[in-house]
All heavy atoms as TSV, in Angstrom:
chain	resi	resn	atom	element	x	y	z
A	1	MET	N	N	-3.880	18.948	7.241
A	1	MET	CA	C	-3.665	17.464	7.138
A	1	MET	C	C	-2.659	17.335	6.031
A	1	MET	O	O	-2.723	18.010	4.983
A	1	MET	CB	C	-4.883	16.678	6.930
A	1	MET	CG	C	-4.646	15.215	7.006
A	1	MET	SD	S	-6.113	14.220	6.534
A	1	MET	CE	C	-7.413	14.668	7.714
A	2	GLU	N	N	-1.741	16.296	6.332
A	2	GLU	CA	C	-0.829	15.869	5.193
A	2	GLU	C	C	-1.004	14.459	4.950
A	2	GLU	O	O	-1.417	13.665	5.680
A	2	GLU	CB	C	0.625	16.241	5.630
A	2	GLU	CG	C	0.747	17.678	5.766
A	2	GLU	CD	C	2.206	18.047	5.792
A	2	GLU	OE1	O	3.089	17.340	5.302
A	2	GLU	OE2	O	2.560	19.140	6.288
A	3	GLN	N	N	-0.692	14.008	3.695
A	3	GLN	CA	C	-0.804	12.715	3.233
A	3	GLN	C	C	0.613	12.219	2.719
A	3	GLN	O	O	1.198	12.873	1.970
A	3	GLN	CB	C	-1.885	12.640	2.130
A	3	GLN	CG	C	-2.099	11.166	1.711
A	3	GLN	CD	C	-3.326	11.046	0.854
A	3	GLN	OE1	O	-3.678	12.071	0.121
A	3	GLN	NE2	N	-3.918	9.866	0.665
A	4	LEU	N	N	1.028	11.020	3.174
A	4	LEU	CA	C	2.234	10.491	2.687
A	4	LEU	C	C	1.963	9.477	1.640
A	4	LEU	O	O	1.058	8.522	1.854
A	4	LEU	CB	C	2.904	9.798	3.877
A	4	LEU	CG	C	4.232	8.977	3.548
A	4	LEU	CD1	C	5.294	9.992	3.031
A	4	LEU	CD2	C	4.754	8.197	4.817
A	5	HIS	N	N	2.543	9.488	0.551
A	5	HIS	CA	C	2.286	8.645	-0.578
A	5	HIS	C	C	3.598	7.732	-0.627
A	5	HIS	O	O	4.669	8.269	-0.715
A	5	HIS	CB	C	2.205	9.294	-1.965
A	5	HIS	CG	C	0.976	10.119	-1.958
A	5	HIS	ND1	N	-0.155	9.822	-2.574
A	5	HIS	CD2	C	0.706	11.436	-1.499
A	5	HIS	CE1	C	-1.128	10.745	-2.462
A	5	HIS	NE2	N	-0.427	11.730	-1.778
A	6	CYS	N	N	3.333	6.378	-0.741
A	6	CYS	CA	C	4.426	5.412	-1.039
A	6	CYS	C	C	3.950	4.681	-2.174
A	6	CYS	O	O	3.076	3.724	-2.035
A	6	CYS	CB	C	4.685	4.512	0.209
A	6	CYS	SG	S	5.167	5.421	1.676
A	7	GLU	N	N	4.393	4.903	-3.296
A	7	GLU	CA	C	4.005	4.255	-4.593
A	7	GLU	C	C	4.941	3.460	-5.227
A	7	GLU	O	O	6.149	3.746	-5.463
A	7	GLU	CB	C	3.532	5.375	-5.584
A	7	GLU	CG	C	2.389	6.284	-5.050
A	7	GLU	CD	C	2.103	7.398	-5.987
A	7	GLU	OE1	O	2.666	7.509	-7.095
A	7	GLU	OE2	O	1.176	8.196	-5.520
A	8	PHE	N	N	4.551	2.168	-5.427
A	8	PHE	CA	C	5.547	1.216	-6.094
A	8	PHE	C	C	4.988	0.801	-7.376
A	8	PHE	O	O	3.864	0.520	-7.490
A	8	PHE	CB	C	5.590	-0.083	-5.180
A	8	PHE	CG	C	6.070	0.238	-3.830
A	8	PHE	CD1	C	5.216	0.543	-2.778
A	8	PHE	CD2	C	7.502	0.089	-3.602
A	8	PHE	CE1	C	5.741	0.889	-1.570
A	8	PHE	CE2	C	7.967	0.298	-2.390
A	8	PHE	CZ	C	7.213	0.709	-1.292
A	9	LEU	N	N	5.725	0.804	-8.439
A	9	LEU	CA	C	5.375	0.413	-9.747
A	9	LEU	C	C	6.085	-0.837	-10.110
A	9	LEU	O	O	7.233	-1.023	-10.058
A	9	LEU	CB	C	5.812	1.524	-10.802
A	9	LEU	CG	C	5.544	1.328	-12.286
A	9	LEU	CD1	C	3.983	1.233	-12.425
A	9	LEU	CD2	C	6.158	2.281	-13.121
A	10	PHE	N	N	5.222	-1.833	-10.548
A	10	PHE	CA	C	5.686	-3.227	-10.893
A	10	PHE	C	C	5.310	-3.483	-12.333
A	10	PHE	O	O	4.347	-2.990	-12.815
A	10	PHE	CB	C	4.985	-4.203	-10.058
A	10	PHE	CG	C	5.316	-4.178	-8.524
A	10	PHE	CD1	C	4.469	-3.385	-7.639
A	10	PHE	CD2	C	6.437	-4.719	-7.967
A	10	PHE	CE1	C	4.695	-3.359	-6.238
A	10	PHE	CE2	C	6.715	-4.587	-6.689
A	10	PHE	CZ	C	5.862	-3.885	-5.869
A	11	LYS	N	N	6.161	-4.440	-12.823
A	11	LYS	CA	C	5.826	-4.981	-14.199
A	11	LYS	C	C	4.443	-5.695	-14.034
A	11	LYS	O	O	4.227	-6.388	-13.074
A	11	LYS	CB	C	6.833	-5.917	-14.612
A	11	LYS	CG	C	6.601	-6.467	-16.046
A	11	LYS	CD	C	7.859	-7.294	-16.546
A	11	LYS	CE	C	7.490	-7.832	-17.860
A	11	LYS	NZ	N	8.579	-8.687	-18.314
A	12	PRO	N	N	3.436	-5.452	-14.930
A	12	PRO	CA	C	2.084	-5.960	-14.795
A	12	PRO	C	C	2.152	-7.527	-14.872
A	12	PRO	O	O	2.810	-8.072	-15.741
A	12	PRO	CB	C	1.322	-5.454	-16.009
A	12	PRO	CG	C	2.152	-4.379	-16.605
A	12	PRO	CD	C	3.547	-4.539	-16.074
A	13	THR	N	N	1.501	-8.198	-13.948
A	13	THR	CA	C	1.278	-9.608	-14.004
A	13	THR	C	C	-0.167	-9.931	-13.782
A	13	THR	O	O	-0.972	-8.986	-13.206
A	13	THR	CB	C	2.082	-10.333	-12.947
A	13	THR	OG1	O	1.603	-10.031	-11.681
A	13	THR	CG2	C	3.567	-10.052	-13.056
A	14	LYS	N	N	-0.701	-11.093	-14.056
A	14	LYS	CA	C	-2.056	-11.460	-13.861
A	14	LYS	C	C	-2.462	-11.228	-12.393
A	14	LYS	O	O	-3.492	-10.643	-11.962
A	14	LYS	CB	C	-2.446	-12.726	-14.267
A	14	LYS	CG	C	-2.380	-12.906	-15.844
A	14	LYS	CD	C	-2.781	-14.399	-16.214
A	14	LYS	CE	C	-2.762	-14.533	-17.768
A	14	LYS	NZ	N	-3.040	-15.958	-18.130
A	15	GLU	N	N	-1.583	-11.708	-11.448
A	15	GLU	CA	C	-1.818	-11.672	-10.121
A	15	GLU	C	C	-1.905	-10.276	-9.574
A	15	GLU	O	O	-2.696	-9.941	-8.805
A	15	GLU	CB	C	-0.756	-12.449	-9.363
A	15	GLU	CG	C	-1.073	-12.742	-7.909
A	15	GLU	CD	C	-0.052	-13.640	-7.193
A	15	GLU	OE1	O	1.016	-13.575	-7.538
A	15	GLU	OE2	O	-0.473	-14.483	-6.499
A	16	LEU	N	N	-1.036	-9.382	-9.942
A	16	LEU	CA	C	-1.011	-7.993	-9.488
A	16	LEU	C	C	-2.151	-7.224	-9.974
A	16	LEU	O	O	-2.734	-6.362	-9.550
A	16	LEU	CB	C	0.270	-7.302	-9.960
A	16	LEU	CG	C	1.522	-7.788	-9.200
A	16	LEU	CD1	C	2.815	-7.069	-9.801
A	16	LEU	CD2	C	1.418	-7.511	-7.699
A	17	LYS	N	N	-2.544	-7.563	-11.326
A	17	LYS	CA	C	-3.795	-6.774	-11.967
A	17	LYS	C	C	-5.049	-7.056	-11.212
A	17	LYS	O	O	-5.976	-6.242	-11.216
A	17	LYS	CB	C	-3.893	-7.241	-13.454
A	17	LYS	CG	C	-2.920	-6.649	-14.358
A	17	LYS	CD	C	-3.133	-7.192	-15.749
A	17	LYS	CE	C	-2.043	-6.651	-16.576
A	17	LYS	NZ	N	-2.259	-7.021	-18.064
A	18	LYS	N	N	-5.134	-8.056	-10.401
A	18	LYS	CA	C	-6.265	-8.442	-9.551
A	18	LYS	C	C	-6.471	-7.626	-8.249
A	18	LYS	O	O	-7.532	-7.595	-7.739
A	18	LYS	CB	C	-6.334	-9.898	-9.245
A	18	LYS	CG	C	-6.491	-10.851	-10.395
A	18	LYS	CD	C	-6.408	-12.276	-9.915
A	18	LYS	CE	C	-6.344	-13.235	-11.153
A	18	LYS	NZ	N	-6.222	-14.595	-10.593
A	19	LEU	N	N	-5.375	-7.003	-7.910
A	19	LEU	CA	C	-5.393	-6.285	-6.597
A	19	LEU	C	C	-6.139	-5.085	-6.698
A	19	LEU	O	O	-6.036	-4.188	-7.473
A	19	LEU	CB	C	-3.928	-6.007	-6.227
A	19	LEU	CG	C	-2.978	-7.150	-6.009
A	19	LEU	CD1	C	-1.567	-6.659	-5.619
A	19	LEU	CD2	C	-3.545	-8.253	-5.078
A	20	LYS	N	N	-7.083	-5.031	-5.742
A	20	LYS	CA	C	-7.988	-3.777	-5.631
A	20	LYS	C	C	-8.175	-3.394	-4.171
A	20	LYS	O	O	-9.375	-3.617	-3.685
A	20	LYS	CB	C	-9.241	-4.053	-6.291
A	20	LYS	CG	C	-9.258	-4.479	-7.707
A	20	LYS	CD	C	-9.255	-3.230	-8.678
A	20	LYS	CE	C	-9.503	-3.678	-10.096
A	20	LYS	NZ	N	-8.308	-3.601	-10.901
A	21	VAL	N	N	-7.240	-2.896	-3.543
A	21	VAL	CA	C	-7.356	-2.586	-2.029
A	21	VAL	C	C	-7.096	-1.098	-1.866
A	21	VAL	O	O	-6.191	-0.509	-2.445
A	21	VAL	CB	C	-6.424	-3.324	-1.162
A	21	VAL	CG1	C	-6.526	-2.996	0.283
A	21	VAL	CG2	C	-6.713	-4.767	-1.306
A	22	GLU	N	N	-8.032	-0.510	-1.120
A	22	GLU	CA	C	-7.791	0.841	-0.753
A	22	GLU	C	C	-8.196	1.060	0.760
A	22	GLU	O	O	-9.309	0.775	1.080
A	22	GLU	CB	C	-8.684	1.841	-1.550
A	22	GLU	CG	C	-8.476	3.371	-1.259
A	22	GLU	CD	C	-9.171	4.232	-2.129
A	22	GLU	OE1	O	-9.253	4.103	-3.447
A	22	GLU	OE2	O	-9.987	5.184	-1.650
A	23	GLU	N	N	-7.244	1.440	1.560
A	23	GLU	CA	C	-7.471	1.582	2.985
A	23	GLU	C	C	-7.032	2.954	3.426
A	23	GLU	O	O	-6.061	3.504	3.018
A	23	GLU	CB	C	-6.755	0.513	3.687
A	23	GLU	CG	C	-7.141	-0.910	3.381
A	23	GLU	CD	C	-8.418	-1.377	4.046
A	23	GLU	OE1	O	-9.011	-0.683	4.848
A	23	GLU	OE2	O	-8.934	-2.492	3.543
A	24	TRP	N	N	-7.636	3.449	4.491
A	24	TRP	CA	C	-7.280	4.794	5.060
A	24	TRP	C	C	-7.072	4.625	6.562
A	24	TRP	O	O	-7.771	3.966	7.319
A	24	TRP	CB	C	-8.365	5.789	4.812
A	24	TRP	CG	C	-8.648	6.122	3.478
A	24	TRP	CD1	C	-9.433	5.322	2.582
A	24	TRP	CD2	C	-8.027	6.995	2.638
A	24	TRP	NE1	N	-9.432	5.944	1.367
A	24	TRP	CE2	C	-8.500	6.928	1.287
A	24	TRP	CE3	C	-7.004	7.997	2.888
A	24	TRP	CZ2	C	-8.015	7.772	0.341
A	24	TRP	CZ3	C	-6.634	8.807	1.875
A	24	TRP	CH2	C	-7.109	8.675	0.455
A	25	SER	N	N	-5.947	5.138	7.079
A	25	SER	CA	C	-5.601	4.963	8.484
A	25	SER	C	C	-6.650	5.633	9.325
A	25	SER	O	O	-6.753	5.249	10.477
A	25	SER	CB	C	-4.122	5.585	8.727
A	25	SER	OG	O	-4.170	6.906	8.412
A	26	MET	N	N	-7.269	6.638	8.960
A	26	MET	CA	C	-8.233	7.323	9.816
A	26	MET	C	C	-9.518	6.484	9.988
A	26	MET	O	O	-10.298	6.847	10.975
A	26	MET	CB	C	-8.606	8.678	9.086
A	26	MET	CG	C	-9.492	8.517	7.799
A	26	MET	SD	S	-9.764	10.170	7.094
A	26	MET	CE	C	-8.600	10.037	5.648
A	27	ASP	N	N	-9.587	5.299	9.323
A	27	ASP	CA	C	-10.719	4.418	9.674
A	27	ASP	C	C	-10.477	3.508	10.729
A	27	ASP	O	O	-11.306	2.603	11.164
A	27	ASP	CB	C	-11.025	3.618	8.391
A	27	ASP	CG	C	-11.517	4.512	7.135
A	27	ASP	OD1	O	-12.181	5.491	7.409
A	27	ASP	OD2	O	-11.447	4.129	6.042
A	28	PHE	N	N	-9.379	3.572	11.435
A	28	PHE	CA	C	-8.911	2.722	12.474
A	28	PHE	C	C	-8.714	3.508	13.704
A	28	PHE	O	O	-8.457	4.655	13.809
A	28	PHE	CB	C	-7.646	1.935	12.066
A	28	PHE	CG	C	-7.820	0.978	10.927
A	28	PHE	CD1	C	-7.794	1.442	9.594
A	28	PHE	CD2	C	-8.122	-0.313	11.133
A	28	PHE	CE1	C	-8.009	0.525	8.598
A	28	PHE	CE2	C	-8.314	-1.192	10.015
A	28	PHE	CZ	C	-8.301	-0.649	8.771
A	29	GLU	N	N	-8.724	2.700	14.848
A	29	GLU	CA	C	-8.582	3.423	16.223
A	29	GLU	C	C	-7.231	4.030	16.387
A	29	GLU	O	O	-7.154	5.114	16.934
A	29	GLU	CB	C	-8.758	2.442	17.286
A	29	GLU	CG	C	-10.172	1.909	17.494
A	29	GLU	CD	C	-10.997	2.965	18.025
A	29	GLU	OE1	O	-10.627	3.740	18.950
A	29	GLU	OE2	O	-12.254	3.073	17.678
A	30	GLY	N	N	-6.190	3.466	15.811
A	30	GLY	CA	C	-4.848	3.983	15.921
A	30	GLY	C	C	-3.914	3.450	14.796
A	30	GLY	O	O	-4.296	2.524	14.025
A	31	ILE	N	N	-2.822	4.021	14.685
A	31	ILE	CA	C	-1.879	3.725	13.552
A	31	ILE	C	C	-1.433	2.204	13.656
A	31	ILE	O	O	-1.216	1.579	12.742
A	31	ILE	CB	C	-0.772	4.648	13.343
A	31	ILE	CG1	C	-0.015	4.600	12.106
A	31	ILE	CG2	C	0.266	4.555	14.650
A	31	ILE	CD1	C	-0.875	5.043	10.888
A	32	ASP	N	N	-1.301	1.629	14.905
A	32	ASP	CA	C	-0.813	0.361	15.011
A	32	ASP	C	C	-1.921	-0.632	14.606
A	32	ASP	O	O	-1.605	-1.629	13.917
A	32	ASP	CB	C	-0.495	0.063	16.537
A	32	ASP	CG	C	0.748	0.719	16.961
A	32	ASP	OD1	O	1.659	0.976	16.111
A	32	ASP	OD2	O	0.998	0.993	18.269
A	33	ASP	N	N	-3.178	-0.366	14.833
A	33	ASP	CA	C	-4.292	-1.128	14.268
A	33	ASP	C	C	-4.399	-1.122	12.828
A	33	ASP	O	O	-4.580	-2.036	12.152
A	33	ASP	CB	C	-5.671	-0.625	14.904
A	33	ASP	CG	C	-5.742	-0.844	16.320
A	33	ASP	OD1	O	-5.199	-1.777	16.922
A	33	ASP	OD2	O	-6.578	-0.046	16.936
A	34	PHE	N	N	-4.020	0.019	12.198
A	34	PHE	CA	C	-3.971	0.197	10.756
A	34	PHE	C	C	-2.940	-0.694	10.151
A	34	PHE	O	O	-3.231	-1.447	9.259
A	34	PHE	CB	C	-3.840	1.585	10.349
A	34	PHE	CG	C	-3.634	1.861	8.884
A	34	PHE	CD1	C	-4.509	1.713	8.020
A	34	PHE	CD2	C	-2.312	2.293	8.523
A	34	PHE	CE1	C	-4.278	1.920	6.605
A	34	PHE	CE2	C	-2.173	2.532	7.151
A	34	PHE	CZ	C	-3.059	2.322	6.156
A	35	PHE	N	N	-1.660	-0.504	10.657
A	35	PHE	CA	C	-0.595	-1.440	10.212
A	35	PHE	C	C	-0.795	-2.961	10.340
A	35	PHE	O	O	-0.609	-3.677	9.467
A	35	PHE	CB	C	0.683	-1.073	10.819
A	35	PHE	CG	C	1.272	0.289	10.330
A	35	PHE	CD1	C	1.732	1.380	11.284
A	35	PHE	CD2	C	1.287	0.644	8.989
A	35	PHE	CE1	C	2.269	2.465	10.751
A	35	PHE	CE2	C	1.752	1.818	8.532
A	35	PHE	CZ	C	2.246	2.847	9.438
A	36	LYS	N	N	-1.323	-3.317	11.456
A	36	LYS	CA	C	-1.689	-4.611	11.824
A	36	LYS	C	C	-2.667	-5.194	10.662
A	36	LYS	O	O	-2.524	-6.321	10.146
A	36	LYS	CB	C	-2.292	-4.939	13.189
A	36	LYS	CG	C	-2.496	-6.265	13.608
A	36	LYS	CD	C	-3.120	-6.401	14.932
A	36	LYS	CE	C	-2.244	-7.227	15.717
A	36	LYS	NZ	N	-2.699	-7.330	17.216
A	37	HIS	N	N	-3.708	-4.406	10.403
A	37	HIS	CA	C	-4.736	-4.870	9.381
A	37	HIS	C	C	-4.117	-4.906	8.050
A	37	HIS	O	O	-4.218	-5.895	7.266
A	37	HIS	CB	C	-5.772	-3.785	9.299
A	37	HIS	CG	C	-6.768	-3.942	8.239
A	37	HIS	ND1	N	-7.692	-4.996	8.159
A	37	HIS	CD2	C	-6.904	-3.206	7.132
A	37	HIS	CE1	C	-8.316	-4.855	7.080
A	37	HIS	NE2	N	-7.899	-3.823	6.355
A	38	ILE	N	N	-3.277	-3.883	7.666
A	38	ILE	CA	C	-2.622	-3.940	6.227
A	38	ILE	C	C	-1.741	-5.111	6.190
A	38	ILE	O	O	-1.856	-5.806	5.138
A	38	ILE	CB	C	-1.883	-2.562	6.049
A	38	ILE	CG1	C	-2.808	-1.469	6.064
A	38	ILE	CG2	C	-1.017	-2.596	4.863
A	38	ILE	CD1	C	-3.860	-1.394	4.796
A	39	GLU	N	N	-0.942	-5.367	7.175
A	39	GLU	CA	C	0.061	-6.396	6.997
A	39	GLU	C	C	-0.632	-7.817	7.134
A	39	GLU	O	O	-0.039	-8.815	6.632
A	39	GLU	CB	C	1.041	-6.385	8.155
A	39	GLU	CG	C	1.956	-5.229	8.037
A	39	GLU	CD	C	2.839	-4.870	9.212
A	39	GLU	OE1	O	2.659	-5.627	10.146
A	39	GLU	OE2	O	3.759	-4.000	9.090
A	40	SER	N	N	-1.897	-7.826	7.417
A	40	SER	CA	C	-2.636	-9.106	7.459
A	40	SER	C	C	-3.372	-9.345	6.114
A	40	SER	O	O	-3.838	-10.484	5.844
A	40	SER	CB	C	-3.689	-9.149	8.615
A	40	SER	OG	O	-4.831	-8.249	8.202
A	41	LEU	N	N	-3.432	-8.373	5.334
A	41	LEU	CA	C	-4.023	-8.595	4.038
A	41	LEU	C	C	-3.241	-9.535	3.093
A	41	LEU	O	O	-2.018	-9.333	2.973
A	41	LEU	CB	C	-4.331	-7.283	3.325
A	41	LEU	CG	C	-5.174	-6.257	4.014
A	41	LEU	CD1	C	-5.209	-4.942	3.211
A	41	LEU	CD2	C	-6.627	-6.789	3.935
A	42	LYS	N	N	-3.913	-10.419	2.411
A	42	LYS	CA	C	-3.176	-11.344	1.406
A	42	LYS	C	C	-2.628	-10.501	0.356
A	42	LYS	O	O	-1.613	-10.719	-0.227
A	42	LYS	CB	C	-4.167	-12.402	1.011
A	42	LYS	CG	C	-5.214	-11.948	0.098
A	42	LYS	CD	C	-6.074	-13.134	-0.447
A	42	LYS	CE	C	-7.187	-12.484	-1.111
A	42	LYS	NZ	N	-7.886	-12.689	-2.091
A	43	GLU	N	N	-3.379	-9.372	-0.063
A	43	GLU	CA	C	-2.904	-8.462	-1.150
A	43	GLU	C	C	-1.553	-7.811	-0.712
A	43	GLU	O	O	-0.807	-7.355	-1.624
A	43	GLU	CB	C	-4.063	-7.379	-1.338
A	43	GLU	CG	C	-5.248	-7.924	-2.004
A	43	GLU	CD	C	-6.255	-8.403	-0.976
A	43	GLU	OE1	O	-5.902	-8.492	0.215
A	43	GLU	OE2	O	-7.484	-8.776	-1.412
A	44	PHE	N	N	-1.252	-7.492	0.486
A	44	PHE	CA	C	-0.199	-6.928	1.059
A	44	PHE	C	C	1.074	-7.814	0.720
A	44	PHE	O	O	2.150	-7.346	0.424
A	44	PHE	CB	C	-0.178	-6.475	2.558
A	44	PHE	CG	C	0.994	-5.860	2.982
A	44	PHE	CD1	C	1.322	-4.645	2.913
A	44	PHE	CD2	C	1.942	-6.706	3.683
A	44	PHE	CE1	C	2.522	-4.081	3.443
A	44	PHE	CE2	C	3.072	-6.210	4.288
A	44	PHE	CZ	C	3.361	-4.863	4.149
A	45	ASN	N	N	0.919	-9.012	0.929
A	45	ASN	CA	C	1.991	-10.084	0.851
A	45	ASN	C	C	2.335	-10.368	-0.646
A	45	ASN	O	O	3.593	-10.785	-0.836
A	45	ASN	CB	C	1.625	-11.265	1.675
A	45	ASN	CG	C	1.728	-10.899	3.150
A	45	ASN	OD1	O	2.686	-10.624	3.730
A	45	ASN	ND2	N	0.552	-10.922	3.748
A	46	ILE	N	N	1.550	-10.213	-1.605
A	46	ILE	CA	C	1.662	-10.638	-2.913
A	46	ILE	C	C	2.914	-10.009	-3.496
A	46	ILE	O	O	3.802	-10.692	-4.090
A	46	ILE	CB	C	0.474	-10.524	-3.777
A	46	ILE	CG1	C	-0.525	-11.568	-3.393
A	46	ILE	CG2	C	0.746	-10.670	-5.259
A	46	ILE	CD1	C	-2.023	-11.354	-3.949
A	47	PRO	N	N	2.983	-8.614	-3.480
A	47	PRO	CA	C	4.134	-8.019	-4.189
A	47	PRO	C	C	5.494	-8.006	-3.397
A	47	PRO	O	O	6.491	-7.544	-3.782
A	47	PRO	CB	C	3.707	-6.601	-4.451
A	47	PRO	CG	C	2.590	-6.372	-3.411
A	47	PRO	CD	C	2.057	-7.681	-3.180
A	48	LEU	N	N	5.459	-8.599	-2.151
A	48	LEU	CA	C	6.770	-8.513	-1.314
A	48	LEU	C	C	7.871	-9.234	-2.022
A	48	LEU	O	O	9.023	-8.858	-1.680
A	48	LEU	CB	C	6.456	-9.104	0.086
A	48	LEU	CG	C	5.461	-8.310	0.982
A	48	LEU	CD1	C	5.289	-9.015	2.383
A	48	LEU	CD2	C	6.064	-6.757	1.199
A	49	GLY	N	N	7.667	-10.235	-2.761
A	49	GLY	CA	C	8.733	-11.007	-3.389
A	49	GLY	C	C	9.133	-10.391	-4.788
A	49	GLY	O	O	9.957	-11.052	-5.509
A	50	ILE	N	N	8.484	-9.374	-5.226
A	50	ILE	CA	C	8.795	-8.753	-6.566
A	50	ILE	C	C	9.532	-7.470	-6.400
A	50	ILE	O	O	9.226	-6.581	-5.549
A	50	ILE	CB	C	7.404	-8.534	-7.244
A	50	ILE	CG1	C	6.529	-9.756	-7.345
A	50	ILE	CG2	C	7.664	-8.062	-8.656
A	50	ILE	CD1	C	5.091	-9.546	-7.752
A	51	ILE	N	N	10.563	-7.232	-7.234
A	51	ILE	CA	C	11.250	-5.993	-7.278
A	51	ILE	C	C	10.580	-4.972	-8.055
A	51	ILE	O	O	10.259	-5.134	-9.204
A	51	ILE	CB	C	12.684	-6.300	-7.720
A	51	ILE	CG1	C	13.423	-7.236	-6.778
A	51	ILE	CG2	C	13.521	-4.936	-7.840
A	51	ILE	CD1	C	14.809	-7.726	-7.439
A	52	PRO	N	N	10.215	-3.857	-7.406
A	52	PRO	CA	C	9.569	-2.812	-8.218
A	52	PRO	C	C	10.450	-2.153	-9.299
A	52	PRO	O	O	11.745	-2.148	-9.060
A	52	PRO	CB	C	9.193	-1.734	-7.145
A	52	PRO	CG	C	10.063	-1.992	-5.962
A	52	PRO	CD	C	10.445	-3.392	-6.108
A	53	ILE	N	N	9.922	-1.709	-10.386
A	53	ILE	CA	C	10.704	-1.016	-11.390
A	53	ILE	C	C	10.781	0.522	-11.167
A	53	ILE	O	O	11.603	1.205	-11.716
A	53	ILE	CB	C	10.120	-1.344	-12.784
A	53	ILE	CG1	C	8.688	-0.894	-12.974
A	53	ILE	CG2	C	10.432	-2.784	-13.215
A	53	ILE	CD1	C	8.075	-1.157	-14.360
A	54	LYS	N	N	9.956	1.029	-10.233
A	54	LYS	CA	C	9.907	2.395	-9.798
A	54	LYS	C	C	9.378	2.556	-8.444
A	54	LYS	O	O	8.500	1.849	-8.060
A	54	LYS	CB	C	9.134	3.214	-10.841
A	54	LYS	CG	C	9.242	4.732	-10.642
A	54	LYS	CD	C	8.506	5.440	-11.744
A	54	LYS	CE	C	8.628	6.927	-11.476
A	54	LYS	NZ	N	7.799	7.636	-12.472
A	55	LEU	N	N	9.873	3.532	-7.690
A	55	LEU	CA	C	9.366	3.816	-6.316
A	55	LEU	C	C	9.369	5.336	-6.154
A	55	LEU	O	O	10.333	5.967	-6.526
A	55	LEU	CB	C	10.349	3.164	-5.386
A	55	LEU	CG	C	10.224	3.632	-3.833
A	55	LEU	CD1	C	8.853	3.298	-3.311
A	55	LEU	CD2	C	11.288	3.044	-3.073
A	56	GLU	N	N	8.195	5.764	-5.668
A	56	GLU	CA	C	8.065	7.238	-5.382
A	56	GLU	C	C	7.542	7.353	-3.917
A	56	GLU	O	O	6.566	6.749	-3.667
A	56	GLU	CB	C	7.056	7.899	-6.363
A	56	GLU	CG	C	7.748	8.216	-7.601
A	56	GLU	CD	C	6.868	9.141	-8.452
A	56	GLU	OE1	O	6.487	10.195	-8.031
A	56	GLU	OE2	O	6.503	8.697	-9.557
A	57	ILE	N	N	8.230	8.205	-3.187
A	57	ILE	CA	C	7.675	8.593	-1.892
A	57	ILE	C	C	7.554	10.095	-1.773
A	57	ILE	O	O	8.629	10.803	-2.128
A	57	ILE	CB	C	8.668	7.991	-0.768
A	57	ILE	CG1	C	8.723	6.485	-0.785
A	57	ILE	CG2	C	8.114	8.438	0.567
A	57	ILE	CD1	C	9.606	5.873	0.074
A	58	TYR	N	N	6.481	10.526	-1.452
A	58	TYR	CA	C	6.271	11.990	-1.372
A	58	TYR	C	C	5.183	12.401	-0.352
A	58	TYR	O	O	4.350	11.544	-0.042
A	58	TYR	CB	C	6.072	12.667	-2.694
A	58	TYR	CG	C	4.836	12.249	-3.398
A	58	TYR	CD1	C	3.718	12.924	-3.362
A	58	TYR	CD2	C	4.805	11.022	-4.212
A	58	TYR	CE1	C	2.516	12.535	-4.061
A	58	TYR	CE2	C	3.723	10.710	-4.844
A	58	TYR	CZ	C	2.495	11.423	-4.790
A	58	TYR	OH	O	1.323	10.914	-5.369
A	59	GLN	N	N	5.156	13.578	0.071
A	59	GLN	CA	C	4.144	14.114	1.079
A	59	GLN	C	C	3.520	15.303	0.464
A	59	GLN	O	O	4.116	16.131	-0.173
A	59	GLN	CB	C	4.959	14.408	2.290
A	59	GLN	CG	C	4.026	14.725	3.452
A	59	GLN	CD	C	4.807	14.951	4.733
A	59	GLN	OE1	O	6.015	14.458	4.863
A	59	GLN	NE2	N	4.232	15.287	5.723
A	60	GLU	N	N	2.198	15.370	0.625
A	60	GLU	CA	C	1.429	16.567	0.246
A	60	GLU	C	C	0.482	17.036	1.234
A	60	GLU	O	O	0.019	16.217	2.017
A	60	GLU	CB	C	0.863	16.392	-1.055
A	60	GLU	CG	C	-0.483	15.344	-1.075
A	60	GLU	CD	C	-1.051	15.136	-2.337
A	60	GLU	OE1	O	-1.047	16.085	-3.227
A	60	GLU	OE2	O	-1.792	14.102	-2.610
A	61	GLU	N	N	0.158	18.274	1.266
A	61	GLU	CA	C	-0.823	18.846	2.155
A	61	GLU	C	C	-2.227	18.703	1.485
A	61	GLU	O	O	-2.261	18.967	0.275
A	61	GLU	CB	C	-0.525	20.280	2.425
A	61	GLU	CG	C	-1.279	20.962	3.486
A	61	GLU	CD	C	-0.815	22.382	3.860
A	61	GLU	OE1	O	0.500	22.579	3.928
A	61	GLU	OE2	O	-1.582	23.222	4.010
A	62	ILE	N	N	-3.188	18.225	2.240
A	62	ILE	CA	C	-4.500	18.051	1.698
A	62	ILE	C	C	-5.514	18.838	2.464
A	62	ILE	O	O	-5.239	19.257	3.564
A	62	ILE	CB	C	-4.943	16.563	1.457
A	62	ILE	CG1	C	-4.795	15.932	2.830
A	62	ILE	CG2	C	-4.012	15.935	0.528
A	62	ILE	CD1	C	-5.366	14.559	2.871
């Protein structure tokens, strides 16, 4: 199995410090259900208007 990481680093704000969400795609019937769920979270939308100061995308075997 492999895991894809998409990590965004933002300047800390009070609003961002409150975010505590962890979701796994394997907990859903399919990937479309997973994405639909993630995109419906209020936590997903909070950082959309903020420019990250760092971005890392990598894949690893687990």
